[in-house]
N, C-alpha and C positions, 0 to 999 in steps of 0.2 A: 240385182238379185236378192233373194230373201237373206235376212241376217242368219247367220249359221257356220258351221264347220264344213269346210270343204277340202277335197282333195282332187288333184289331178293326175291321170295317168297317160303317158304319151305312147303309143304305138310306133315302135320303129319301123319304117319302111324298108323294104327288101333292098340290100346291097348298102344300107347306111350303119353307121356306128355313131353311139352316144359318146359326146366327150366327158371328161371327168367332171363330177360336181362340184358346186361350192368351192370353186377355185379363185384365188384374189380376194380383195377386201372391198369390192364395190358389188352389192348383191345385185343390183339392176342390169349387170351384165354378164352375169355367170350364168353357168346352167344350174338348174334346181333339180333335174330328173337324176334319179338312181340310175347309173349306167348300166346295170343288170335287168333292172325291171321296168324302168321309165316312170315309175311312181315318184310322186313329190310328196312332202310331209303335209300333213294337215295344216291349214290355216283357218283362222277364225275371222269373219267379216261382220263387221256392224253394219247399222242401218246407213245406206248412202256413202258407204266404203268402196273406194276403187283402189285396188292393189294391182298395178301392172309390171311388179318386179318378178313374177313367175315365169319360167320359161325353159325351154329344152335346147341344148346343143347337140348338133348331128352333123356329121360329115361323111362323105363317101370316099373311102380309101382308093389309092391309086395304085396301078400296077405297072411295073416296068419288067418284063419278061415273068420269071416266077418269082421275083421279090414283090411284096406288098407292101405299099408305102402307108404312112398315116396310121399304122397301128402303134400301140404302147410299148415303149421299149422294152419292158420285162416280156411281153409276148413275143416280139421279134426275136430276142435272145433265145427264148425257149424253142422257138420254132427252127431257127437257123443255126443252131449249133454243130 
């Protein structure tokens, strides 16, 4: 790629949810996508640079009957009070 400033936006497939972004201390294994928009912050690449740490975490929530599993706890509490 040519040197410059780049951004990446991931389009969430139907039925999937984004994981929380930037969790933990190892940037190479966390999700960089904003859970609402799928956008990642801008990064500047110089000539010959390769940065493979940019990624997005997605999951497909599971359901048991009416209860949907895999959703953030605060959303589950709000829905099932």
